[in-house]
C-alpha positions, 0 to 999 in steps of 0.5 A: 118411192115412199112417204114419211108422214105427209112427205114424199121421198122420191129418191132411194138414197139418204144421207146418214146423220154423222157427228162432226160431218153431216153439218149444214154445208155438207147436207146441202152438197149431198142434197144437190147431188140427189140425197132424198133426205139429209139428217142433221148431226145428233143433237143432245136432248139435254137443254143445258147443253144447247147454249154451246157453240157446237149445239147452236151450229148443229141445230141451225136449220133456219131457212135450210132448203128441202126437208129438214130432219133433226136427230135427237139423242137422250135417255129421258122421255120428258127431255126427249119430248122437250127437245123434239118440241124445241127443234120443231119450233126451230123449223124441223119437218121431221124428228129422228131419234138416235138409238144407234150411236155406238160411241162410248160417251153416248152409251155410257149415259144410257143413250144411243144404242145402249137404249136397245137393252131397255125395251120398256124405256124405248117404248116410253121415249118413242111414245113421249116424242110422238105425242109431243110433236105434230111432225113425223118421228123416225127412228135409227137403230142397230140390229141389237146390243150384241150378237146374242141380243139382236132385238131389232125386230122387237124394237121395230114392232114397238116403234110401229105401235108407238107411231114412228113413221120410218125406221133406219137399221144399221146392219151391225150390233152396238158391240160390232161398232164399225168392225167387220161387215154389216149383215142385212138378214135382220133388216130383211126380217124387220121389213117383212114384219112391219108396215112402216118404211124401212131404210137399210144402212151399213157398208153401202159404198157403191151403186151396185152395193146399194142395188144389192142391199135394196134387192136382198132386204126389200128395204124402201131405201138405203142410207149412206154414211161414211162412203159420202165423205169426200164423195157427195156425188155418190147419191147421183151415182146410186140413183142413176144406177138404180134408174138406168142400170148404168154406172158412171159418176160424170165427175170431172177434175174441173167439176170436183175443183169447183165442188171443193172450193164451194164446200170450203167456202161454205165451211168458212162462212158457216163456222167462221174462219178459225173453226172453218179452216180446221174442219176443212182439213178433214174434208179435203183429206177425204176428197184427196183420197179420190185423186192421184197425188192426193196424199200430197194435197192432204199433207200440205193442206193440213198445215195451212192456217189461213183461208187464203192459203187453203184456197191458194193451195187448192187452186194450184193443185187442181190447175196442175191436173187436166180438168176435163178428165173424168175423176176416175182417170 
């Protein structure tokens, strides 16, 4: 489909980096369902924070199969360059720079989408990171800081001139956060103006929406975020639709049962039982939204305190369903 440096990206749908969600177990699930690239959770460029359990888990990519892309966030060019070098030494094939996060705790430190207000600093950061590593550097942004300051086109040109090798654009400003509908006209303008690959992001929640966004923007690929929560098979659905024009998930109750058990097992193994149990609750909450009587499962699962209880409740819940039925039924 397109290249990021020396790497061929053969599918059209990528998993967005999402703090607290796109951890190693979830990335692997999405890859198995066809995500062409699954970018890590955002990692702080501040080395003083790297010894925390959360940071170590976010940076844990050792032996992870497929292309490994790590997203870093910060406001200081030297710190960002050092973070890039550190993560490449840990096995990252691609470094992604976050200039799109709208969270207050990130923007209050002049990082994430707050950087879009300072184009000279954007230039300094991009140039420092590109010079620091010998792997491709990519960038994720929003369309601008606010409605009256949509400068994605200017940032895109800076990125291309700085050596960034692919650009993802979320079709909202920082001011919008996740409210309202994403707009794609800005993404189209950027795609027409630069020569590097452009990836469209924002409100892509179905195969038909993916096709619409690709057609309307001319983007090289799309990136899926929240729509993959509780539905990692959306990547297979999207690629099947793009390839054949047919829309079918081929997901049965039995297959979903196996998927959820695998995911929860991986969470317990990766985080340890205490933390794994708690992280499993939100994922099962998302999975339950795909199921009849799912609200009942969500309520009961949220109260469980041991791994044994979690597996027991899941197995009993799915045993009461017709495993051969398509999930949509």
